[in-house]
C-alpha atoms as a printed R data frame, in Angstrom:
    type eleno elety resid chain resno        x      y       z
1   ATOM     1    CA   MET     A     1 -108.503 77.720   3.380
2   ATOM     2    CA   ASN     A     2 -109.940 74.256   3.757
3   ATOM     3    CA   THR     A     3 -113.434 73.684   2.400
4   ATOM     4    CA   PRO     A     4 -115.650 72.076   5.060
5   ATOM     5    CA   ILE     A     5 -116.643 68.545   4.205
6   ATOM     6    CA   MET     A     6 -120.411 68.070   4.069
7   ATOM     7    CA   LYS     A     7 -121.435 65.092   6.147
8   ATOM     8    CA   ARG     A     8 -123.612 62.679   4.186
9   ATOM     9    CA   PRO     A     9 -126.838 61.742   5.989
10  ATOM    10    CA   ARG     A    10 -126.989 58.199   7.256
11  ATOM    11    CA   LEU     A    11 -128.977 55.815   5.111
12  ATOM    12    CA   SER     A    12 -131.360 55.123   7.972
13  ATOM    13    CA   ASP     A    13 -132.047 58.870   8.280
14  ATOM    14    CA   GLU     A    14 -132.895 59.053   4.577
15  ATOM    15    CA   ILE     A    15 -135.276 56.116   4.960
16  ATOM    16    CA   ALA     A    16 -136.889 57.704   8.012
17  ATOM    17    CA   GLU     A    17 -137.413 60.897   6.005
18  ATOM    18    CA   LYS     A    18 -139.109 58.928   3.223
19  ATOM    19    CA   ILE     A    19 -141.436 57.249   5.724
20  ATOM    20    CA   LYS     A    20 -142.271 60.624   7.307
21  ATOM    21    CA   ASN     A    21 -143.082 62.047   3.891
22  ATOM    22    CA   LEU     A    22 -145.395 59.126   3.094
23  ATOM    23    CA   ILE     A    23 -147.290 59.740   6.333
24  ATOM    24    CA   PHE     A    24 -147.368 63.479   5.693
25  ATOM    25    CA   GLU     A    25 -148.712 62.920   2.182
26  ATOM    26    CA   GLY     A    26 -151.478 60.690   3.535
27  ATOM    27    CA   ALA     A    27 -150.239 57.380   2.124
28  ATOM    28    CA   TRP     A    28 -150.383 55.908   5.636
29  ATOM    29    CA   VAL     A    29 -152.866 57.157   8.228
30  ATOM    30    CA   ARG     A    30 -152.964 56.948  12.019
31  ATOM    31    CA   GLY     A    31 -153.398 53.422  13.300
32  ATOM    32    CA   GLN     A    32 -152.488 51.896   9.933
33  ATOM    33    CA   ARG     A    33 -149.987 49.056   9.867
34  ATOM    34    CA   LEU     A    34 -146.859 49.619   7.801
35  ATOM    35    CA   PRO     A    35 -145.653 46.972   5.358
36  ATOM    36    CA   ALA     A    36 -143.216 44.415   6.779
37  ATOM    37    CA   GLU     A    37 -139.531 45.323   7.015
38  ATOM    38    CA   ARG     A    38 -138.763 43.049   4.077
39  ATOM    39    CA   GLU     A    39 -141.312 44.814   1.870
40  ATOM    40    CA   LEU     A    40 -140.070 48.254   2.909
41  ATOM    41    CA   ALA     A    41 -136.475 47.241   2.244
42  ATOM    42    CA   GLU     A    42 -137.378 46.025  -1.244
43  ATOM    43    CA   SER     A    43 -139.440 49.144  -1.923
44  ATOM    44    CA   PHE     A    44 -136.652 51.531  -0.872
45  ATOM    45    CA   GLY     A    45 -133.866 49.377  -2.336
46  ATOM    46    CA   VAL     A    46 -132.006 49.107   0.965
47  ATOM    47    CA   SER     A    47 -131.156 46.518   3.599
48  ATOM    48    CA   ARG     A    48 -133.538 45.411   6.338
49  ATOM    49    CA   PRO     A    49 -131.192 46.591   9.144
50  ATOM    50    CA   SER     A    50 -131.302 50.120   7.671
51  ATOM    51    CA   VAL     A    51 -135.112 50.003   7.618
52  ATOM    52    CA   ARG     A    52 -135.167 48.674  11.171
53  ATOM    53    CA   GLU     A    53 -132.922 51.520  12.372
54  ATOM    54    CA   ALA     A    54 -135.141 54.088  10.616
55  ATOM    55    CA   ILE     A    55 -138.242 52.635  12.258
56  ATOM    56    CA   HIS     A    56 -136.594 52.726  15.688
57  ATOM    57    CA   SER     A    57 -135.806 56.415  15.254
58  ATOM    58    CA   LEU     A    58 -139.403 57.192  14.253
59  ATOM    59    CA   VAL     A    59 -140.724 55.187  17.217
60  ATOM    60    CA   ALA     A    60 -138.482 57.255  19.518
61  ATOM    61    CA   MET     A    61 -139.888 60.378  17.841
62  ATOM    62    CA   GLY     A    62 -143.447 59.202  18.563
63  ATOM    63    CA   LEU     A    63 -144.483 58.994  14.925
64  ATOM    64    CA   LEU     A    64 -144.637 55.182  14.850
65  ATOM    65    CA   GLN     A    65 -145.618 52.525  17.364
66  ATOM    66    CA   THR     A    66 -144.540 48.890  17.487
67  ATOM    67    CA   GLN     A    67 -146.436 45.945  18.854
68  ATOM    68    CA   HIS     A    68 -144.523 42.863  19.930
69  ATOM    69    CA   GLY     A    69 -145.061 40.291  17.227
70  ATOM    70    CA   GLY     A    70 -147.674 42.515  15.614
71  ATOM    71    CA   GLY     A    71 -145.794 44.892  13.354
72  ATOM    72    CA   THR     A    72 -145.350 48.655  13.174
73  ATOM    73    CA   TYR     A    73 -148.195 51.202  13.062
74  ATOM    74    CA   VAL     A    74 -148.608 54.924  12.522
75  ATOM    75    CA   ALA     A    75 -149.027 56.367  16.015
76  ATOM    76    CA   ASP     A    76 -152.533 57.147  17.252
77  ATOM    77    CA   GLU     A    77 -151.324 60.614  18.236
78  ATOM    78    CA   VAL     A    78 -150.697 61.585  14.607
79  ATOM    79    CA   GLY     A    79 -153.196 64.310  13.763
80  ATOM    80    CA   ALA     A    80 -154.310 64.778  17.380
81  ATOM    81    CA   ILE     A    81 -153.628 68.493  17.094
82  ATOM    82    CA   PHE     A    82 -156.639 68.597  14.747
83  ATOM    83    CA   ARG     A    83 -158.831 66.050  16.486
84  ATOM    84    CA   ASP     A    84 -158.866 66.556  20.211
85  ATOM    85    CA   PRO     A    85 -159.745 70.266  20.570
86  ATOM    86    CA   LEU     A    86 -162.289 70.046  17.754
87  ATOM    87    CA   GLN     A    87 -163.898 66.966  19.231
88  ATOM    88    CA   ASN     A    88 -164.486 68.735  22.548
89  ATOM    89    CA   VAL     A    89 -166.100 71.667  20.752
90  ATOM    90    CA   LEU     A    90 -168.343 69.399  18.705
91  ATOM    91    CA   LEU     A    91 -169.547 67.356  21.637
92  ATOM    92    CA   ALA     A    92 -170.467 70.492  23.569
93  ATOM    93    CA   ASN     A    93 -171.946 72.541  20.731
94  ATOM    94    CA   ALA     A    94 -175.531 72.080  19.577
95  ATOM    95    CA   ASP     A    95 -174.714 73.950  16.368
96  ATOM    96    CA   ALA     A    96 -171.955 71.495  15.406
97  ATOM    97    CA   GLN     A    97 -173.637 70.420  12.185
98  ATOM    98    CA   ARG     A    98 -173.959 73.990  10.945
99  ATOM    99    CA   ASP     A    99 -170.377 74.803  11.923
100 ATOM   100    CA   LEU     A   100 -169.018 71.738  10.160
101 ATOM   101    CA   LEU     A   101 -170.942 72.481   7.005
102 ATOM   102    CA   GLU     A   102 -169.530 76.009   6.972
103 ATOM   103    CA   PHE     A   103 -166.075 74.504   7.419
104 ATOM   104    CA   ARG     A   104 -166.663 72.063   4.577
105 ATOM   105    CA   HIS     A   105 -167.888 74.913   2.354
106 ATOM   106    CA   MET     A   106 -164.463 76.532   2.586
107 ATOM   107    CA   VAL     A   107 -162.082 73.599   2.794
108 ATOM   108    CA   GLU     A   108 -163.754 71.153   0.412
109 ATOM   109    CA   GLY     A   109 -164.172 73.946  -2.109
110 ATOM   110    CA   ALA     A   110 -160.405 74.426  -2.010
111 ATOM   111    CA   CYS     A   111 -159.786 70.667  -2.234
112 ATOM   112    CA   SER     A   112 -162.024 70.393  -5.284
113 ATOM   113    CA   TYR     A   113 -160.407 73.395  -6.965
114 ATOM   114    CA   TYR     A   114 -156.875 72.026  -6.594
115 ATOM   115    CA   ALA     A   115 -157.950 68.466  -7.412
116 ATOM   116    CA   ALA     A   116 -159.216 69.697 -10.787
117 ATOM   117    CA   LEU     A   117 -155.858 71.364 -11.411
118 ATOM   118    CA   ARG     A   118 -153.581 68.612 -10.111
119 ATOM   119    CA   ALA     A   119 -155.315 65.221 -10.329
120 ATOM   120    CA   THR     A   120 -153.157 62.572 -11.987
121 ATOM   121    CA   GLU     A   121 -154.493 59.671 -14.019
122 ATOM   122    CA   ALA     A   122 -154.164 57.464 -10.925
123 ATOM   123    CA   ASP     A   123 -156.145 60.021  -8.900
124 ATOM   124    CA   LYS     A   124 -158.869 60.119 -11.547
125 ATOM   125    CA   GLU     A   125 -159.073 56.334 -11.579
126 ATOM   126    CA   ARG     A   126 -159.582 56.279  -7.799
127 ATOM   127    CA   LEU     A   127 -162.127 59.080  -8.037
128 ATOM   128    CA   SER     A   128 -164.069 57.212 -10.719
129 ATOM   129    CA   LYS     A   129 -164.242 54.118  -8.523
130 ATOM   130    CA   ALA     A   130 -165.319 56.161  -5.484
131 ATOM   131    CA   PHE     A   131 -168.031 57.944  -7.466
132 ATOM   132    CA   SER     A   132 -169.283 54.663  -8.940
133 ATOM   133    CA   VAL     A   133 -169.711 53.176  -5.438
134 ATOM   134    CA   LEU     A   134 -171.440 56.330  -4.184
135 ATOM   135    CA   LYS     A   135 -173.796 56.387  -7.157
136 ATOM   136    CA   GLN     A   136 -174.792 52.775  -6.510
137 ATOM   137    CA   HIS     A   137 -175.804 53.702  -2.956
138 ATOM   138    CA   TYR     A   138 -177.947 56.598  -4.199
139 ATOM   139    CA   GLU     A   139 -179.716 54.209  -6.555
140 ATOM   140    CA   GLN     A   140 -180.611 51.855  -3.683
141 ATOM   141    CA   PRO     A   141 -183.608 52.313  -1.355
142 ATOM   142    CA   HIS     A   142 -183.000 54.798   1.446
143 ATOM   143    CA   SER     A   143 -182.982 52.116   4.136
144 ATOM   144    CA   ALA     A   144 -180.663 49.690   2.282
145 ATOM   145    CA   ASN     A   145 -177.497 50.480   4.260
146 ATOM   146    CA   GLU     A   146 -177.251 54.058   5.450
147 ATOM   147    CA   GLN     A   147 -173.897 53.578   7.221
148 ATOM   148    CA   GLN     A   148 -172.267 52.267   4.050
149 ATOM   149    CA   HIS     A   149 -173.828 55.155   2.123
150 ATOM   150    CA   GLN     A   150 -172.323 57.676   4.527
151 ATOM   151    CA   ASP     A   151 -168.957 55.921   4.346
152 ATOM   152    CA   ALA     A   152 -169.065 56.022   0.540
153 ATOM   153    CA   ASP     A   153 -169.910 59.732   0.599
154 ATOM   154    CA   ALA     A   154 -167.049 60.489   3.007
155 ATOM   155    CA   HIS     A   155 -164.645 58.368   0.932
156 ATOM   156    CA   PHE     A   156 -165.571 60.234  -2.261
157 ATOM   157    CA   HIS     A   157 -164.715 63.575  -0.647
158 ATOM   158    CA   LEU     A   158 -161.513 62.181   0.874
159 ATOM   159    CA   VAL     A   159 -160.343 60.974  -2.542
160 ATOM   160    CA   ILE     A   160 -160.888 64.522  -3.817
161 ATOM   161    CA   ALA     A   161 -158.768 65.835  -0.930
162 ATOM   162    CA   GLU     A   162 -156.028 63.360  -1.827
163 ATOM   163    CA   ALA     A   163 -156.175 64.473  -5.464
164 ATOM   164    CA   SER     A   164 -155.609 68.088  -4.384
165 ATOM   165    CA   HIS     A   165 -151.994 67.120  -3.563
166 ATOM   166    CA   ASN     A   166 -152.091 69.548  -0.656
167 ATOM   167    CA   ALA     A   167 -151.046 67.698   2.492
168 ATOM   168    CA   VAL     A   168 -152.441 70.325   4.866
169 ATOM   169    CA   LEU     A   169 -155.884 70.182   3.245
170 ATOM   170    CA   LEU     A   170 -155.821 66.386   3.197
171 ATOM   171    CA   HIS     A   171 -154.889 65.960   6.862
172 ATOM   172    CA   THR     A   172 -157.339 68.640   7.944
173 ATOM   173    CA   ILE     A   173 -160.208 66.945   6.104
174 ATOM   174    CA   ARG     A   174 -159.217 63.428   7.148
175 ATOM   175    CA   ASN     A   175 -158.870 64.271  10.836
176 ATOM   176    CA   THR     A   176 -162.072 66.289  10.852
177 ATOM   177    CA   TYR     A   177 -163.951 63.324   9.393
178 ATOM   178    CA   GLU     A   178 -162.459 61.060  12.062
179 ATOM   179    CA   VAL     A   179 -163.930 63.310  14.754
180 ATOM   180    CA   LEU     A   180 -167.431 62.437  13.599
181 ATOM   181    CA   GLY     A   181 -167.940 59.267  15.570
182 ATOM   182    CA   PRO     A   182 -171.043 57.722  17.153
183 ATOM   183    CA   GLU     A   183 -171.390 60.615  19.626
184 ATOM   184    CA   VAL     A   184 -171.845 63.203  16.844
185 ATOM   185    CA   ARG     A   185 -173.814 61.824  13.921
186 ATOM   186    CA   ILE     A   186 -173.189 64.240  11.069
187 ATOM   187    CA   ASN     A   187 -174.448 62.902   7.756
188 ATOM   188    CA   PHE     A   188 -171.789 63.579   5.124
189 ATOM   189    CA   GLY     A   189 -174.401 63.469   2.424
190 ATOM   190    CA   GLY     A   190 -176.667 65.914   4.180
191 ATOM   191    CA   VAL     A   191 -180.271 64.798   4.481
192 ATOM   192    CA   GLN     A   192 -181.211 61.675   2.548
193 ATOM   193    CA   GLU     A   193 -184.962 61.920   3.062
194 ATOM   194    CA   GLY     A   194 -187.114 62.094  -0.049
195 ATOM   195    CA   GLN     A   195 -186.373 60.979  -3.588
196 ATOM   196    CA   ASN     A   196 -186.167 64.565  -4.864
197 ATOM   197    CA   ILE     A   197 -183.388 65.359  -2.408
198 ATOM   198    CA   ARG     A   198 -181.541 62.156  -3.283
199 ATOM   199    CA   ASP     A   199 -181.793 63.027  -6.979
200 ATOM   200    CA   ASP     A   200 -180.450 66.519  -6.307
201 ATOM   201    CA   LEU     A   201 -177.544 65.206  -4.251
202 ATOM   202    CA   ILE     A   202 -176.379 62.682  -6.828
203 ATOM   203    CA   ALA     A   203 -176.649 65.334  -9.543
204 ATOM   204    CA   GLN     A   204 -174.445 67.614  -7.428
205 ATOM   205    CA   HIS     A   205 -171.864 64.872  -6.903
206 ATOM   206    CA   GLN     A   206 -171.984 64.104 -10.635
207 ATOM   207    CA   ALA     A   207 -171.265 67.761 -11.489
208 ATOM   208    CA   LEU     A   208 -168.371 67.849  -9.017
209 ATOM   209    CA   TYR     A   209 -166.954 64.587 -10.341
210 ATOM   210    CA   GLU     A   210 -167.145 65.710 -13.969
211 ATOM   211    CA   ALA     A   211 -165.576 69.104 -13.242
212 ATOM   212    CA   ILE     A   212 -162.551 67.454 -11.623
213 ATOM   213    CA   MET     A   213 -162.230 64.827 -14.347
214 ATOM   214    CA   GLN     A   214 -162.326 67.595 -16.988
215 ATOM   215    CA   GLY     A   215 -159.787 69.722 -15.126
216 ATOM   216    CA   SER     A   216 -162.198 72.645 -14.698
217 ATOM   217    CA   ALA     A   217 -161.068 74.168 -11.392
218 ATOM   218    CA   ASP     A   218 -163.613 77.004 -11.257
219 ATOM   219    CA   ASN     A   219 -166.514 74.650 -11.968
220 ATOM   220    CA   ALA     A   220 -165.226 72.198  -9.362
221 ATOM   221    CA   LEU     A   221 -165.106 74.968  -6.757
222 ATOM   222    CA   LEU     A   222 -168.634 76.102  -7.607
223 ATOM   223    CA   ALA     A   223 -169.962 72.522  -7.606
224 ATOM   224    CA   ALA     A   224 -168.434 71.708  -4.202
225 ATOM   225    CA   GLN     A   225 -169.637 74.885  -2.552
226 ATOM   226    CA   GLY     A   226 -173.055 74.667  -4.192
227 ATOM   227    CA   HIS     A   227 -173.409 71.122  -2.822
228 ATOM   228    CA   ILE     A   228 -172.678 72.280   0.729
229 ATOM   229    CA   ARG     A   229 -175.027 75.272   0.439
230 ATOM   230    CA   TYR     A   230 -177.796 72.930  -0.701
231 ATOM   231    CA   ILE     A   231 -177.280 70.707   2.349
232 ATOM   232    CA   GLN     A   232 -177.339 73.767   4.593
233 ATOM   233    CA   ASP     A   233 -180.639 74.911   3.067
234 ATOM   234    CA   VAL     A   234 -182.217 71.468   3.441
235 ATOM   235    CA   LEU     A   235 -181.139 71.219   7.073
236 ATOM   236    CA   VAL     A   236 -182.507 74.682   7.841
237 ATOM   237    CA   GLU     A   237 -185.805 73.748   6.216
238 ATOM   238    CA   LYS     A   238 -185.907 70.484   8.170
239 ATOM   239    CA   ALA     A   239 -185.230 72.306  11.462
240 ATOM   240    CA   GLU     A   240 -188.007 74.806  10.738
241 ATOM   241    CA   MET     A   241 -190.397 71.968   9.941
242 ATOM   242    CA   GLN     A   242 -189.560 70.272  13.238
243 ATOM   243    CA   GLN     A   243 -190.203 73.517  15.085
244 ATOM   244    CA   ARG     A   244 -193.611 73.916  13.417
245 ATOM   245    CA   GLU     A   245 -194.525 70.322  14.263
246 ATOM   246    CA   ALA     A   246 -193.496 70.824  17.905
247 ATOM   247    CA   ARG     A   247 -195.516 74.051  18.065
248 ATOM   248    CA   ALA     A   248 -198.571 72.295  16.634
249 ATOM   249    CA   LYS     A   249 -198.282 69.476  19.212
250 ATOM   250    CA   ARG     A   250 -198.091 71.994  22.050
251 ATOM   251    CA   ARG     A   251 -201.289 73.602  20.790
252 ATOM   252    CA   LEU     A   252 -203.047 70.241  20.792
253 ATOM   253    CA   VAL     A   253 -202.102 69.722  24.420
254 ATOM   254    CA   SER     A   254 -203.396 73.176  25.387
255 ATOM   255    CA   PHE     A   255 -206.962 72.376  24.254
């Protein structure tokens, strides 16, 4: 009886698989430009024609897009399964901020837990840099640059998601954050009003950072979820204050 001969995958297929894995792992995100063919060939230790063939197959699959004279990019559609339905819900739902905070309570708790267990030295170096930038923003006046502060806060939490080494968690977090555009202004850091709140928030981020750096998964989970619960409480208190102020104004008008 003849033993069937296993067909060896083509080199271009192996390269395409490596590129898919890099996208899946979050190394390249939607809209990001890939390195030039020459760089990819050197990185994979293969010829440029093999890289070119792999790219063509991924373009046909819809995972990559090419621009004439402008390189190759991760397709905009990557991650749309997370973004589009959620974006419609957010834009139509007045309780979006509450819903997203509840989502973050679950998912970012899991990210923090696994990051503490799995973070490599390279992950910890990136996390240290992200925390240092975030801390600098907390030490600045509230009005210094709020957009950069929010970006630094989001980046800190994304680095934690990357350090979890769970691709599903990472893509879920990343695509959810991308939903939050100018139409839905959700402050990643919660409410930045008042020095006491700012002090509390940086202390919470510090505790989360230290738990991950020390490899304490349970403490990282508690720190992440405690941070989100604090933001929820502050937002509830702020909403109640706004309601009282509106009620008081209506009474003034009635006299």
